[in-house]
C-alpha positions in Angstrom: 0.0 0.0 0.0 2.8 2.4 0.8 6.2 2.5 -1.0 8.7 5.0 -2.1 6.5 6.1 -5.0 3.6 7.3 -2.9 5.2 8.3 0.4 5.7 12.1 0.7 7.0 14.6 3.2 5.1 17.8 4.1 7.8 20.4 3.9 6.4 22.4 6.7 8.1 19.8 8.9 11.5 21.3 7.8 10.4 24.9 7.5 13.3 26.3 9.6 15.9 24.6 7.4 14.0 25.7 4.2 14.2 29.3 5.2 17.9 29.0 5.7 18.7 27.0 2.6 15.9 25.7 0.4 18.1 23.8 -2.0 20.2 22.0 0.6 17.1 21.1 2.5 15.6 19.4 -0.5 18.9 17.7 -1.2 18.9 16.2 2.4 15.3 15.0 2.0 16.3 13.2 -1.2 19.3 11.7 0.5 17.0 10.2 3.1 15.1 8.4 0.4 12.1 10.5 -0.3 10.9 10.8 -3.9 7.9 13.0 -3.2 7.4 16.2 -1.1 4.4 18.3 -0.3 5.3 22.0 -0.4 3.5 24.7 1.7 3.0 28.3 0.7 4.7 27.4 -2.5 4.3 30.7 -4.2 6.7 32.3 -1.7 9.7 30.0 -2.5 11.7 31.3 -5.4 13.5 28.5 -7.3 11.4 25.7 -5.8 10.6 24.0 -9.2 14.3 24.0 -10.2 15.4 22.7 -6.9 12.9 19.9 -6.9 14.0 18.8 -10.4 17.7 19.1 -9.4 17.2 16.6 -6.6 14.8 14.2 -8.4 11.8 15.2 -6.3 8.2 15.6 -7.3 5.4 17.5 -5.6 2.0 16.0 -6.6 0.2 17.7 -3.7 0.8 21.0 -2.0 -0.7 23.2 0.7 -1.8 26.8 0.0 -4.3 29.0 1.5 -7.3 29.1 -0.9 -10.1 30.6 1.2 -10.4 34.3 0.3 -7.3 34.1 -1.9 -6.5 35.4 -5.4 -6.6 31.9 -7.0 -5.1 32.7 -10.5 -1.5 33.2 -9.4 -1.7 30.2 -7.1 -2.9 27.8 -9.8 -0.5 29.2 -12.3 2.4 28.6 -9.9 1.1 25.1 -9.1 0.9 24.1 -12.8 4.4 25.5 -13.3 5.9 23.5 -10.4 4.1 20.3 -11.5 1.7 20.1 -8.6 -1.5 18.2 -9.3 -3.7 18.9 -6.2 -3.7 22.2 -4.2 -4.9 21.6 -0.7 -6.4 24.2 1.6 -4.4 23.6 4.8 -6.8 25.1 7.3 -9.8 27.4 8.1 -11.1 29.4 10.9 -10.9 27.3 14.1 -13.5 29.2 16.0 -16.2 29.0 13.4 -16.8 25.3 13.0 -19.7 25.3 15.4 -21.6 27.2 12.7 -23.3 25.2 9.9 -23.4 28.3 7.8 -19.7 28.7 8.1 -19.0 25.1 7.1 -21.3 25.6 4.1 -19.5 28.7 3.1 -16.1 26.9 3.2 -17.6 24.2 1.0 -18.9 26.9 -1.4 -15.5 28.5 -1.7 -13.7 25.1 -2.2 -16.3 24.2 -4.9 -15.7 27.5 -6.7 -11.9 27.0 -6.4 -12.2 23.5 -7.8 -14.1 24.8 -10.8 -11.4 27.4 -11.5 -8.5 24.9 -10.8 -9.9 22.6 -13.5 -9.0 25.2 -16.1 -5.4 24.7 -15.1 -5.6 20.9 -15.0 -5.6 20.9 -11.2 -7.7 19.5 -8.4 -8.5 21.1 -5.0 -8.5 19.5 -1.6 -9.0 20.2 2.1 -6.8 19.3 5.1 -8.2 19.0 8.6 -7.0 19.8 12.1 -8.7 18.7 15.3 -11.5 21.2 15.4 -13.3 19.9 12.3 -13.7 16.6 14.2 -14.2 18.0 17.7 -17.1 20.2 16.6 -20.3 18.3 15.8 -23.3 19.5 13.8 -26.5 17.5 13.9 -24.6 14.6 15.5 -22.0 14.5 12.8 -18.3 15.6 12.7 -18.0 19.0 11.2 -15.7 17.5 8.6 -18.4 15.2 7.4 -20.9 18.0 7.1 -18.3 19.8 5.0 -18.1 16.7 2.7 -21.8 16.6 2.3 -21.6 20.1 0.8 -18.5 19.6 -1.4 -18.6 19.0 -5.1 -17.5 15.5 -6.0 -14.2 16.7 -7.5 -13.0 18.2 -4.2 -10.8 15.7 -2.3 -9.7 15.3 1.3 -6.3 15.0 2.8 -7.2 13.6 6.2 -4.7 14.4 9.0 -5.1 11.2 10.9 -3.2 12.5 14.0 -5.4 15.6 14.4 -8.6 13.6 13.6 -7.6 11.3 16.5 -6.9 14.3 18.8 -10.3 15.7 17.8 -12.0 12.6 19.2 -12.8 10.7 16.0 -12.8 7.0 15.6 -10.4 7.4 12.7 -10.7 4.0 11.0 -14.5 4.4 11.1 -14.3 8.0 9.8 -12.0 6.9 6.9 -14.4 4.1 6.1 -17.3 6.5 5.8 -15.3 9.0 3.8 -14.2 6.3 1.4 -12.6 7.2 -1.9 -13.1 10.9 -1.2 -9.8 10.6 0.7 -6.9 11.2 -1.7 -4.1 11.5 0.9 -3.4 10.9 4.5 -1.2 12.9 6.8 0.7 10.3 8.8 2.2 11.5 12.1 2.9 10.1 15.6 3.3 11.4 19.1 1.5 11.3 22.4 -1.9 12.2 21.1 -2.0 15.7 22.6 -2.2 19.1 21.1 1.4 19.8 22.1 3.3 19.8 18.8 6.7 19.4 20.4 5.6 15.9 21.6 5.3 14.7 18.0 7.9 12.0 17.1 9.0 9.8 14.2 6.2 7.7 12.9 6.3 4.4 14.8 7.7 5.9 17.9 4.6 7.2 19.5 1.2 5.9 20.7 -0.8 6.5 17.5 -2.0 3.3 15.8 -0.8 4.5 12.4 -1.3 1.2 10.6 -4.9 0.9 11.7 -5.4 4.3 10.0 -3.5 3.4 6.9 -5.4 0.1 6.4 -8.7 1.9 6.8 -8.1 4.0 3.7 -7.1 1.6 0.9 -8.0 4.1 -1.8 -5.7 6.9 -0.7 -3.2 7.8 -3.3 -0.5 9.4 -1.1 0.8 9.0 2.5 2.4 12.2 3.7 4.7 12.2 6.7 4.5 15.4 8.8 5.7 16.7 12.2 4.2 20.0 13.1 7.1 20.3 15.5 9.3 18.1 17.7 11.7 18.4 20.6 14.1 16.0 18.8 16.1 16.2 15.6 13.7 16.8 12.9 15.7 15.2 10.1 16.3 12.1 12.1 12.6 11.9 12.8 11.8 12.4 9.1 14.3 9.7 8.1 13.1 7.2 10.7 9.5 7.8 9.7 10.3 6.8 6.1 12.2 3.8 7.1 9.4 2.6 9.4 6.7 3.0 6.8 8.8 1.4 4.0 9.5 -1.6 6.3 5.7 -2.1 6.6 5.9 -3.0 10.3 2.4 -4.0 11.6 1.0 -3.9 8.1 
């Protein structure tokens, strides 16, 4: 299910290194064995496309703020870099108790997807904990969002944050089915303290239960929002663990 051709790294994990030296950071990621990466705020990184090519990396998915944004330049940059799916990374945490707000997010994503199609791109949404913690009509807010999304809008389910938000993640993924194009795979102590996140396989999160519950997902994306340890060591250990298929 997971191999070097569909395991990616969210570059937000190594954001500090990227700000210091983008090219060397991507070189180190390639040296660790990654073939895919998931850029964030990709319009702000000059030379990203050239650096990806130089180090044999591809970026099929990427994060970029889409809600309320000028979409044309974003989609132009995505097409130039070779990105296929542009994923909205977040939304207003304090508004998910409002069904009207959730519907408005869906409307914006639907409109963005229609525009993205003109560039040969798709659009997706990535969750944190609050889309699962908030319930509307007895359903997770994320599921209410999905009910209002056009079929072409995909999901990148952050399994760690879904767990923190109180979801039964395997059951959630089963209900979402083939709407899920990618998973964020991360590990830690299951708290909101980002510094307690660790290499995949080193924490308490049942990552393989989550992976098995989403057989249709196209990409598994390693991410640490933060860590108290060495981030490159955690990134490399995560890849090694997932490629080994332990507990699969």
